[in-house]
C-alpha positions in Angstrom: -36.7 5.1 0.4 -39.3 5.6 2.9 -38.8 4.5 6.5 -41.4 2.2 7.1 -40.8 -1.1 8.7 -40.7 -4.0 5.9 -42.7 -7.2 6.6 -40.3 -9.8 8.1 -40.5 -13.3 7.6 -39.7 -15.6 11.2 -36.2 -17.1 11.3 -35.7 -19.7 13.5 -31.8 -20.3 12.9 -29.1 -18.4 10.8 -28.4 -20.0 7.5 -25.2 -19.6 5.5 -26.9 -17.0 3.4 -28.1 -14.8 6.6 -24.2 -15.1 7.8 -23.1 -13.7 4.4 -25.5 -11.0 4.3 -24.9 -10.1 7.9 -20.9 -9.6 7.2 -21.9 -7.8 3.7 -23.9 -5.3 5.9 -21.3 -5.0 8.5 -18.6 -3.9 6.2 -20.9 -1.4 4.2 -21.6 0.0 7.4 -17.9 0.2 8.7 -16.8 1.7 5.1 -19.9 3.9 4.7 -20.1 3.0 1.0 -21.4 0.5 -1.0 -18.8 0.8 -3.7 -15.8 0.3 -1.3 -17.3 -2.6 0.4 -18.2 -4.1 -2.8 -14.2 -4.1 -3.6 -13.4 -5.5 -0.2 -15.9 -8.5 -0.5 -15.0 -9.0 -3.8 -18.7 -8.8 -5.8 -20.6 -6.4 -7.7 -22.0 -3.2 -5.9 -25.7 -4.4 -7.3 -25.2 -7.9 -5.7 -24.0 -6.1 -2.5 -27.1 -3.7 -2.4 -29.3 -6.8 -3.3 -27.9 -8.8 -0.3 -28.5 -5.6 1.9 -32.2 -5.1 0.8 -32.6 -8.6 1.4 -31.4 -8.9 4.7 -33.6 -5.8 5.8 -36.6 -7.6 4.2 -36.0 -10.6 6.4 -35.5 -8.9 9.6 -38.3 -6.4 9.0 -36.2 -3.4 9.8 -34.3 -0.5 7.9 -30.4 -0.9 8.7 -29.2 1.5 6.4 -30.2 5.1 5.1 -29.1 5.7 1.5 -28.9 8.8 -0.3 -27.2 9.6 -3.7 -24.0 10.6 -1.8 -24.0 9.1 1.5 -24.8 5.8 3.6 -25.4 6.0 7.3 -26.8 3.2 9.6 -30.2 4.1 11.2 -30.2 3.4 15.0 -31.2 -0.2 14.6 -28.3 -0.3 12.0 -25.8 1.0 14.5 -26.7 -1.6 17.3 -26.6 -4.5 15.0 -23.2 -3.5 13.7 -21.9 -3.1 17.3 -23.1 -6.4 18.0 -22.2 -8.0 14.8 -18.4 -6.9 15.2 -18.4 -8.7 18.7 -19.9 -11.8 17.0 -17.5 -12.2 13.9 -14.5 -11.2 16.2 -15.4 -14.1 18.2 -16.0 -16.3 15.1 -12.6 -15.1 13.7 -11.0 -15.8 16.8 -12.3 -19.5 17.0 -11.2 -19.9 13.2 -7.8 -18.7 14.2 -7.6 -20.9 17.0 -8.5 -24.0 14.7 -6.1 -22.6 12.1 -3.4 -22.7 14.6 -3.5 -26.3 14.8 -3.0 -26.7 11.0 0.7 -26.8 9.8 0.1 -23.9 7.3 -1.9 -20.5 7.1 -4.9 -20.3 5.0 -7.2 -17.5 4.0 -6.6 -14.1 2.2 -4.6 -11.0 2.6 -5.5 -7.5 1.2 -2.4 -5.3 0.9 -2.0 -1.5 0.2 1.6 -0.9 -1.4 3.4 2.4 -2.7 4.7 2.0 -6.0 8.5 1.7 -4.9 7.5 -1.2 -2.5 5.5 -2.9 -5.2 8.7 -2.8 -7.1 11.5 -3.3 -4.7 9.8 -5.4 -2.0 6.7 -7.4 -3.5 7.7 -8.3 -7.1 11.1 -9.5 -5.9 10.3 -11.6 -2.7 6.4 -12.1 -3.0 7.2 -15.2 -5.1 9.0 -17.0 -2.4 5.9 -16.7 0.1 3.4 -17.8 -2.5 5.5 -20.8 -3.1 5.9 -21.5 0.6 2.1 -20.8 1.6 -0.1 -22.1 -1.6 -3.2 -21.9 0.7 -2.9 -17.8 1.5 -4.4 -15.5 -1.4 -2.6 -11.9 -1.7 -4.5 -9.1 -3.4 -2.2 -6.1 -3.7 -3.5 -2.6 -4.4 -0.6 -0.4 -5.7 -1.3 3.2 -4.9 1.2 6.0 -3.6 -1.8 7.8 -2.4 -1.9 7.9 1.5 -4.8 5.8 2.7 -6.3 4.5 5.8 -5.9 0.9 5.7 -8.4 0.1 8.4 -11.3 2.1 6.9 -10.2 1.0 3.4 -10.4 -2.8 4.2 -6.7 -3.5 4.2 -4.9 -6.1 6.4 -1.5 -4.2 6.1 0.5 -1.9 3.9 3.8 -0.8 3.1 5.1 2.6 3.3 8.3 4.9 3.8 9.4 5.0 7.3 8.3 8.3 8.9 5.1 8.2 7.4 3.5 5.3 9.3 0.6 6.6 11.6 2.0 6.0 15.2 -1.4 4.1 16.1 -0.1 1.2 13.9 2.2 -1.7 14.2 5.4 -0.7 12.0 7.8 -3.4 11.0 11.0 -2.4 9.2 11.8 -4.0 5.8 15.4 -3.8 5.2 18.3 -0.8 5.3 17.8 2.8 5.2 17.3 3.9 1.7 19.6 6.2 -0.6 17.8 8.8 -2.9 19.6 10.2 -6.0 19.3 12.6 -9.1 19.9 10.9 -12.1 20.2 11.6 -15.8 21.1 9.9 -19.4 24.9 10.5 -20.8 23.0 12.2 -23.4 21.4 14.7 -21.4 24.6 15.5 -19.4 26.6 15.7 -22.5 24.3 18.7 -23.7 24.3 20.5 -20.3 26.8 21.4 -17.6 27.3 18.9 -15.0 25.8 20.5 -11.6 28.2 20.9 -8.8 25.6 22.1 -6.3 21.7 21.4 -5.5 21.0 25.0 -6.4 22.5 24.3 -10.0 19.6 22.2 -10.4 17.2 25.4 -10.9 18.7 25.8 -14.2 18.3 22.3 -15.6 15.3 20.5 -17.1 14.1 18.4 -14.0 11.3 15.8 -14.0 9.4 16.9 -11.6 7.4 14.3 -8.9 3.8 14.7 -7.6 3.7 12.8 -4.3 0.5 10.7 -2.8 -0.4 13.8 -0.9 -1.0 15.5 -4.0 2.0 18.1 -3.8 5.0 18.7 -6.0 8.1 17.1 -4.3 11.0 19.3 -3.1 14.2 17.0 -3.9 16.3 16.8 -0.9 20.0 16.7 -0.8 22.8 16.5 2.4 26.1 16.5 2.7 27.4 16.6 6.2 25.6 19.5 7.9 24.5 20.9 4.5 21.0 20.3 3.7 18.9 21.5 0.7 15.1 21.0 -0.6 15.2 22.2 -4.1 11.8 23.1 -5.8 12.9 21.9 -9.5 11.7 23.2 -12.7 10.6 21.4 -15.5 8.3 20.7 -18.7 7.1 17.5 -17.2 6.0 16.1 -14.0 4.9 12.4 -13.2 3.4 10.8 -10.4 5.0 7.4 -10.5 8.7 6.2 -10.5 8.6 4.4 -13.8 7.2 6.9 -16.0 9.9 9.2 -14.5 12.8 6.7 -15.4 11.8 6.0 -18.6 11.9 10.1 -19.2 15.4 10.5 -17.6 16.5 7.4 -20.1 15.1 9.2 -23.1 17.3 12.2 -22.5 14.2 14.5 -21.3 16.0 15.5 -18.1 17.0 14.7 -14.5 15.0 12.4 -12.0 14.8 12.0 -8.5 14.4 8.5 -7.1 15.7 5.7 -5.0 19.1 4.5 -6.3 17.6 1.0 -5.9 14.8 1.5 -8.5 17.8 2.5 -11.4 20.5 0.2 -10.1 20.6 -1.9 -13.3 20.6 1.5 -15.2 23.7 2.6 -13.2 25.5 -0.8 -13.8 24.9 -0.5 -17.2 25.9 3.2 -18.0 22.5 4.2 -19.5 21.8 6.5 -16.3 24.1 8.4 -14.1 24.1 10.0 -10.8 24.0 13.5 -10.6 25.5 15.1 -7.5 26.5 11.8 -6.0 28.0 13.4 -3.1 24.9 15.1 -2.0 22.5 11.7 -2.0 20.8 11.7 1.3 19.9 8.8 3.3 16.2 8.2 4.1 14.4 5.9 6.5 13.7 2.2 5.3 10.0 1.1 4.1 8.2 -0.6 6.7 5.2 -3.0 6.7 2.4 -1.6 8.9 -0.9 -3.2 10.2 -3.5 -2.3 13.0 -2.2 -3.6 16.4 -5.9 -3.3 18.3 -7.3 -6.2 16.1 -6.0 -10.0 15.8 -3.4 -10.2 12.7 -4.7 -12.3 9.9 -3.8 -15.5 8.9 -0.7 -15.4 6.9 0.5 -12.1 7.9 3.1 -13.1 10.2 4.4 -15.5 7.9 4.7 -12.9 5.1 6.4 -10.6 7.5 9.0 -13.2 8.0 9.5 -14.2 4.4 9.8 -10.8 3.7 12.6 -9.8 6.1 14.6 -13.1 5.7 14.7 -12.5 1.8 15.5 -9.1 2.1 18.2 -9.9 4.5 19.6 -12.3 2.2 19.6 -10.0 -0.8 21.6 -7.3 1.3 24.2 -9.9 2.0 24.6 -11.2 -1.6 25.1 -7.4 -2.6 27.9 -7.0 0.1 29.5 -10.0 -1.5 29.7 -8.6 -4.8 33.2 -7.3 -6.1 33.2 -3.6 -5.3 33.6 -2.8 -8.8 30.0 -4.5 -9.6 28.3 -2.5 -6.9 26.0 0.7 -7.8 26.7 3.9 -6.5 
């Protein structure tokens, strides 16, 4: 594309189309990607590109320099984006003030949630929130990859404690988590029972590739003793559900949260290997940017999740000891 100034049409007032296109440009400039911006805005990439081109034509100045690989603002685009951020923040604050006068929140929340969090937190407790707050829409991206929720356009995320960036607000969800190695009775019948973590080196283990792309070292502890074992195996997975299914099929030993296999432990289809060595690690946390206003519905979501998780914990504690997992 050339850098020539395009003919502009005079504008006396902002229209609904102008505001939508200005916001579309603002998101593209922030994410530096039409593809990512289109996902956040919920429109096609072609529609987004068309909107930005129309905006540039109306203003008579180029706002973005595009190549096949990069998107970068021009000097005019940077200046406009800065002013728009201030203006849209004011609009958002004004709408928030109006919404606080409502009895119930409304809006849309985009969440980035790791796989275990999706199963153990959102799938269990989101239905309660949805029934209580029908005017709030939720979009959930389930992904174990570590992403920057701010640059990717998410309102909040769920991660394990200890992995949340320090510059974000983190809210604890429930108790610390127990990690266990598990295998099917069929597998354990064929192989000698491990007694020490090092014994796993001679077993068939189902390896785990983390969201950072590395093969996870299985961690064990007992008193002051700590082990991190680089297990070997014929298969490697990058999410828990597949690993559990392979363990149930007798492929080998798998390492995961005890809560993910609680039903399998109850019915005997899986057994804990090295139960005395199961480590307790930090709980999951919901986290969000603290430097900008908290979106409508997020506080209510946090309250519902924490309340439901607490109720679930009390119910588990009230079960007869013979029916608890472990």
